[in-house]
N, C-alpha and C positions, 0 to 999 in steps of 0.2 A: 320325337326324334328331329333334331333341328336339321333342316336342309342346308346344305353346304353348296356355293357357288364358287368354282376354282375362279374365274374372271374376277369377281368382285373380291374375293379374298388376294387374289394377286395386287389387284389395284389398291387396296387398303394397305396391305404390307409394303409396297413401293412407295408410298405416299407417306409411310409412317418413317421411310429413309430420307426424305425430303431434307435438303438442305435450302436456306433462304438467307439472303444479304440484303441489308438496306444500302442501296447506291448513294453515289454524291449528290444526284439530284433531287433524293428522298423517296424516289420509286424503290419497288423490291425486284429482285432476281431470285429465281429457284430453279434447282435443278435435283435429278434424282441419281447418285451414284449408281453406276453399274447399268444404267439406262442411255446408253451413248446417243447424244443429240436430244434428250428430254429436258429441256429448258423452257422457262416463260419468264415474262415480266409483267409488272403490274403497279396501277399507281399506290394500290394499297396491298397491306399482306394477304389480306383475304382475297383480294383480285387475283393476285400473282398464284395463290394457291388454286384457286377455280382454274385458272389457264392452264397451270400445269398439269392438274387431273385432267382437262380436256387433251392437252397434248399427250399425256401419257397413253390416254384411252386410243387415241388416233395411231400412236405408234405400234401399240399391241397390236389392233387390228390389222394394221399395215402389214407389219413382220408376220402375222399368222397366214394373211394371204399371200405374201411371196414368199413364204417358205424361211425366214430368216431365223435363226436360233436365237431364242429370247433368254434372258439370264434366268436363272432359278431363285426365286425369291421367297423367303420363308418356307422352303421346301416346297414350294407348289412349281411344279415343271409344266409349262402350256406347249412344251414341245412334244409330248407324246401324241402319237397317232391314235384316234378315237377307234374304240372298238365297237363293231356293231353286234346286237344279238337279236335273234329272231323273236319275233313277235310270240308271247306266250311261253317263251322258254322258261324254265325254272332253275 
């Protein structure tokens, strides 16, 4: 059985939605629709993508810490509250 990690899956699904533009000066800009304020820039497309991923990760962590409503992406809802189970429960 393969382990699934909601946060990793969420980041991958969000990055799959990313849009990139080549700017007039030859650099790149990227954004993720639905993730307000998640934008990044880079000298190359690869650099822009790495910056966008880092910005997204920070945006998610800050949103979770501050209790912001995050968009549901690819059916992954990070807004649900965790449920704890007693140790040894079946």
